[in-house]
C-alpha positions as CSV (number, residue, x, y, z in Angstrom):
1,M,-80.5,-7.8,-0.2
2,K,-78.0,-6.4,0.6
3,K,-75.7,-8.4,-1.4
4,I,-78.3,-7.8,-4.6
5,S,-78.4,-4.5,-4.3
6,L,-75.2,-3.8,-5.0
7,L,-74.5,-6.9,-7.2
8,L,-77.2,-4.0,-9.8
9,L,-75.7,-1.2,-8.9
10,I,-72.1,-2.9,-9.6
11,S,-74.2,-4.3,-13.7
12,V,-75.1,-0.7,-14.4
13,F,-72.0,0.5,-13.2
14,A,-70.9,-1.5,-16.1
15,M,-73.0,-1.2,-18.6
16,S,-72.5,2.2,-18.4
17,C,-68.8,2.5,-19.5
18,F,-69.4,-0.1,-21.5
19,A,-72.1,2.4,-23.0
20,Q,-69.8,5.3,-23.8
21,K,-68.5,5.7,-26.3
22,G,-64.8,6.0,-27.6
23,K,-62.5,8.8,-29.6
24,F,-60.8,7.5,-31.8
25,G,-58.3,9.8,-33.2
26,H,-55.6,10.0,-36.0
27,V,-53.1,11.6,-38.1
28,D,-50.6,12.5,-40.5
29,S,-47.3,12.1,-39.0
30,N,-45.5,11.6,-42.4
31,T,-46.7,15.1,-43.1
32,L,-45.6,16.8,-39.5
33,F,-42.1,15.3,-40.9
34,T,-41.9,16.9,-43.7
35,L,-43.3,20.2,-41.7
36,M,-40.7,20.3,-39.5
37,P,-37.9,22.6,-39.3
38,E,-35.8,20.3,-38.1
39,K,-36.3,18.3,-40.9
40,E,-33.7,20.4,-43.4
41,E,-30.5,20.7,-41.3
42,A,-31.2,17.2,-40.7
43,T,-30.9,16.2,-44.2
44,K,-28.5,17.9,-45.7
45,N,-26.6,17.0,-42.6
46,I,-27.4,13.0,-44.1
47,E,-26.3,13.8,-47.6
48,Q,-23.0,16.1,-46.3
49,Y,-22.1,13.1,-44.2
50,A,-23.7,10.1,-47.4
51,M,-21.2,12.5,-49.8
52,T,-18.1,12.2,-47.5
53,L,-17.9,8.9,-47.1
54,E,-18.4,8.3,-51.1
55,K,-15.7,11.1,-51.5
56,Q,-13.5,8.0,-50.0
57,L,-15.0,5.6,-51.5
58,L,-14.1,6.9,-54.3
59,A,-10.5,7.7,-53.1
60,L,-10.2,4.4,-52.8
61,N,-11.3,3.1,-56.2
62,E,-9.0,5.6,-57.5
63,E,-6.2,3.9,-56.0
64,L,-7.4,0.0,-56.8
65,E,-7.6,1.3,-60.5
66,T,-3.8,2.8,-60.3
67,K,-2.3,-0.2,-59.3
68,Y,-3.9,-2.5,-60.8
69,N,-3.2,-0.7,-64.0
70,D,-0.1,-0.8,-63.7
71,Y,0.6,-3.7,-62.1
72,T,-0.8,-4.7,-65.3
73,A,1.6,-2.5,-67.6
74,N,4.6,-4.1,-65.7
75,E,3.3,-7.9,-65.6
76,A,6.0,-8.9,-67.6
77,T,8.9,-7.6,-65.7
78,Y,7.5,-8.7,-62.4
79,S,9.8,-11.3,-60.7
80,P,7.6,-14.5,-59.9
81,S,7.2,-13.4,-56.0
82,I,7.1,-9.6,-57.1
83,K,4.3,-10.7,-59.3
84,Q,2.8,-12.3,-56.1
85,M,3.3,-9.9,-53.8
86,K,1.9,-6.9,-55.8
87,Q,-1.4,-9.7,-56.9
88,E,-2.3,-10.1,-52.8
89,E,-1.7,-6.3,-52.2
90,L,-4.9,-5.5,-54.8
91,V,-6.8,-8.2,-53.3
92,N,-6.2,-6.6,-49.7
93,L,-7.0,-3.9,-51.0
94,Q,-10.0,-4.6,-52.7
95,Q,-11.4,-6.5,-49.1
96,R,-10.6,-3.0,-48.1
97,I,-13.0,-1.3,-50.6
98,Q,-15.8,-4.3,-49.7
99,T,-15.1,-3.7,-46.2
100,F,-15.2,-0.1,-45.6
101,Q,-18.2,-0.8,-48.1
102,T,-20.2,-2.3,-45.6
103,Q,-19.1,-0.2,-42.6
104,A,-19.9,3.0,-44.5
105,Q,-23.9,2.1,-44.9
106,E,-23.9,1.0,-41.1
107,D,-22.7,4.3,-40.5
108,M,-25.0,5.8,-42.2
109,Q,-27.8,4.0,-41.0
110,N,-26.7,5.1,-38.0
111,K,-25.8,9.1,-38.6
112,E,-30.1,9.1,-40.1
113,V,-30.8,7.3,-36.9
114,E,-28.9,9.8,-34.4
115,L,-30.5,12.6,-36.8
116,L,-33.8,11.8,-37.2
117,E,-35.0,10.1,-34.2
118,P,-34.6,13.7,-32.3
119,I,-37.5,15.0,-34.6
120,Y,-39.8,11.7,-34.8
121,T,-39.6,11.5,-31.1
122,K,-40.4,15.8,-31.0
123,I,-43.5,14.1,-32.7
124,Q,-44.2,11.3,-31.3
125,D,-44.5,13.2,-27.2
126,A,-46.7,16.2,-29.3
127,I,-49.9,13.0,-30.8
128,K,-49.1,11.8,-27.3
129,L,-49.8,15.3,-26.1
130,V,-53.2,15.9,-28.7
131,G,-54.3,12.8,-27.6
132,E,-54.6,13.7,-23.9
133,E,-55.6,17.3,-24.0
134,Q,-58.4,16.0,-26.3
135,G,-59.5,12.3,-24.1
136,L,-58.7,10.5,-27.4
137,I,-58.6,6.7,-26.5
138,Y,-56.0,6.2,-29.9
139,V,-54.3,8.0,-32.6
140,F,-54.0,6.5,-35.4
141,D,-51.2,6.8,-38.6
142,V,-53.2,7.7,-41.7
143,S,-50.0,6.1,-43.6
144,T,-50.8,2.8,-42.4
145,L,-54.8,3.1,-42.3
146,L,-57.3,2.1,-45.0
147,Y,-60.1,3.5,-43.9
148,F,-60.9,5.5,-40.6
149,S,-64.5,7.0,-40.2
150,S,-65.7,10.5,-40.0
151,E,-66.1,10.3,-36.2
152,S,-62.5,9.8,-36.0
153,V,-61.1,13.0,-35.5
154,D,-58.0,15.1,-37.4
155,I,-55.3,15.5,-34.4
156,T,-53.0,16.6,-37.1
157,P,-53.6,20.7,-37.1
158,L,-54.1,20.3,-33.1
159,V,-50.1,18.4,-33.9
160,K,-48.5,21.0,-35.7
161,T,-49.9,23.6,-33.1
162,K,-48.2,22.6,-30.6
163,L,-45.6,21.8,-32.4
164,G,-44.9,25.9,-33.9
165,I,-46.2,24.9,-37.1
166,Q,-47.9,26.0,-40.5
């Protein structure tokens, strides 16, 4: 009898747990990101870094163009060994430019991660905190949702308040 009562009690408890309706929330993280005050500074720094890399690339291209123009203008006067040396110099410079372009792209990606990741982390932490405070089971980002019910709680304003943004 005790076993049946215990089994009945466990099944009633389990059914009541399943019957509870979970709370879901949604947030617009893109809007939050655009409103973050740190975003402006990070974007400015990224743009300045990109301009620095672009200036360096332009300088290398100008050097290549100058050396190529010199080579074509004086090619007829060069001895075969000088001619070969100048050609190798041009090829090496082209390879350096290609290597620089590849490295510059990687550096830009690293710089973006370095400057933007703390902002995204701050937003994620605020979303998590608001989700816990509101007792939400899941929080979805509206940028990846095709549909959300009116029963889903929009926590974007709460996260804005938590982040101290308007």
